[in-house]
N, C-alpha and C positions, 0 to 999 in steps of 0.2 A: 710912376703908375697912373693909368689913364682914369679920369673920372667918369662914372656912368652917366650917360646922357639922360636929362630928365624924361624924355619920351620913353625911354627903355626902362627907367625905374619905375615909370607908371604902369608897366605891364606886369610887374611883379604883384601876385594876388589876384590877377584876373584869371578866368577860365578860358583855357584853349578849347576850340570846337573844331570838328572836321568840316569839310565843304558842305555837308548836309545839316550842318548845325548841331550835331551830336556832341555832347561834352566829352572831352578826351582826358581832362585833369586840370590842375591848377599850376600856373607858371610861378615857379619858386625863385628863379634866378635868370639873369641874362648874363651870357658870357661875352666879355668884350675883348677883342683881339688887340695886338700891339698898335694898330693904327687907330684905335678908339672907336672903331665900327663894331657893331654888334655881329658875332659870329654864330651865335646859337641861343636858343632859349631853353631853359631847364624846366620840363613839365613832369610834375609829380602824378603819375597814372596808377589807378587802383586803390586810391585811398579812400576812406570813409570817414567824413567829418575831419579830414586832415591827418587821421592816424593810418599808418601802415602805407602800403603801396611802395612804389619805387620811382626813382627819378631817371629820365632820359634826356639827353642834350639833342634837341631838334635843330638841324642846321638852319640857319637865318634864311637860306633861299627857299626852304620849305614853309615859311611863315609869311602870311599876308596880314596887314592890318586893315580893317574895313570899319571906319567909324571907331566905336569903342569895342569892337570885336576883334579877337585874335584867332585867326583861322590857319589851322595847320593843314598843308596839302598831303595829308596821309590819313589812313584809317586807323581805327583803333587796333586792329590786328597788327598793322605795319609798325605803329607806335610800340606795341608789346613785343615785337621782335627785334627791336633795337637794344644795344646793350645798355646796361645800367650805367648811369652817370656817377663818377666818383669825383668829388670835389678835389681839386688839386691836380687833376690829370690833364 
Protein backbone atom coordinates (compact mmCIF):
# COMPACT_ATOMS: atom_id res chain seq x y z
CA UNK A 1 0.00 0.00 0.00
CA UNK A 2 1.32 3.44 -0.97
CA UNK A 3 2.14 5.97 1.70
CA UNK A 4 0.45 9.36 1.24
CA UNK A 5 2.97 12.02 0.22
CA UNK A 6 3.53 14.84 2.75
CA UNK A 7 2.38 17.55 0.28
CA UNK A 8 -0.87 15.70 -0.35
CA UNK A 9 -1.43 15.11 3.35
CA UNK A 10 -0.97 18.85 3.97
CA UNK A 11 -3.98 19.53 1.73
CA UNK A 12 -6.34 17.72 4.10
CA UNK A 13 -8.30 20.28 6.11
CA UNK A 14 -7.66 23.11 3.64
CA UNK A 15 -10.48 24.96 1.95
CA UNK A 16 -10.88 24.37 -1.77
CA UNK A 17 -11.84 27.45 -3.79
CA UNK A 18 -12.98 28.01 -7.36
CA UNK A 19 -11.05 30.15 -9.84
CA UNK A 20 -12.79 33.28 -8.54
CA UNK A 21 -11.72 32.54 -4.96
CA UNK A 22 -15.17 31.45 -3.77
CA UNK A 23 -15.09 28.68 -1.15
CA UNK A 24 -16.27 25.30 -2.43
CA UNK A 25 -15.68 23.16 0.64
CA UNK A 26 -13.09 21.48 2.82
CA UNK A 27 -10.65 18.89 1.54
CA UNK A 28 -11.22 15.77 3.63
CA UNK A 29 -9.02 13.26 1.81
CA UNK A 30 -6.59 12.73 -1.06
CA UNK A 31 -7.07 9.61 -3.16
CA UNK A 32 -3.75 8.01 -4.05
CA UNK A 33 -3.56 5.73 -7.09
CA UNK A 34 -1.57 2.51 -7.44
CA UNK A 35 1.50 4.39 -8.72
CA UNK A 36 1.62 6.55 -5.57
CA UNK A 37 0.32 9.63 -7.40
CA UNK A 38 -2.67 11.70 -6.29
CA UNK A 39 -5.71 10.72 -8.39
CA UNK A 40 -8.28 13.03 -6.77
CA UNK A 41 -9.09 15.18 -3.77
CA UNK A 42 -12.25 14.61 -1.76
CA UNK A 43 -14.11 17.86 -1.09
CA UNK A 44 -16.90 18.10 1.47
CA UNK A 45 -19.34 20.61 0.04
CA UNK A 46 -22.43 22.12 1.59
CA UNK A 47 -21.32 21.53 5.19
CA UNK A 48 -21.88 24.08 7.93
CA UNK A 49 -19.14 24.05 10.58
CA UNK A 50 -18.14 20.59 9.35
CA UNK A 51 -21.63 19.15 9.82
CA UNK A 52 -23.73 17.80 7.00
CA UNK A 53 -22.95 18.25 3.35
CA UNK A 54 -21.63 15.56 1.08
CA UNK A 55 -18.28 14.52 -0.31
CA UNK A 56 -17.27 14.49 -3.97
CA UNK A 57 -14.02 13.26 -5.54
CA UNK A 58 -12.51 15.96 -7.74
CA UNK A 59 -10.11 14.53 -10.35
CA UNK A 60 -6.52 15.65 -9.80
CA UNK A 61 -6.37 17.22 -13.27
CA UNK A 62 -9.04 19.70 -12.08
CA UNK A 63 -6.93 20.81 -9.10
CA UNK A 64 -4.27 23.51 -8.97
CA UNK A 65 -2.02 24.41 -6.06
CA UNK A 66 -1.15 28.11 -5.88
CA UNK A 67 0.92 28.92 -2.82
CA UNK A 68 -1.19 27.72 0.09
CA UNK A 69 -4.41 27.79 -1.92
CA UNK A 70 -6.10 24.77 -3.48
CA UNK A 71 -8.00 25.86 -6.58
CA UNK A 72 -10.59 23.60 -8.20
CA UNK A 73 -11.23 24.27 -11.90
CA UNK A 74 -15.00 23.99 -11.63
CA UNK A 75 -17.88 26.03 -10.29
CA UNK A 76 -20.00 25.30 -7.21
CA UNK A 77 -22.78 24.22 -9.58
CA UNK A 78 -20.49 21.76 -11.42
CA UNK A 79 -19.23 20.40 -8.10
CA UNK A 80 -22.82 19.94 -6.88
CA UNK A 81 -23.64 17.88 -9.98
CA UNK A 82 -20.84 15.37 -9.36
CA UNK A 83 -21.76 12.00 -7.83
CA UNK A 84 -21.28 11.62 -4.10
CA UNK A 85 -17.99 9.98 -3.14
CA UNK A 86 -18.30 6.72 -1.22
CA UNK A 87 -15.14 5.63 0.56
CA UNK A 88 -13.92 2.28 -0.70
CA UNK A 89 -15.26 2.70 -4.27
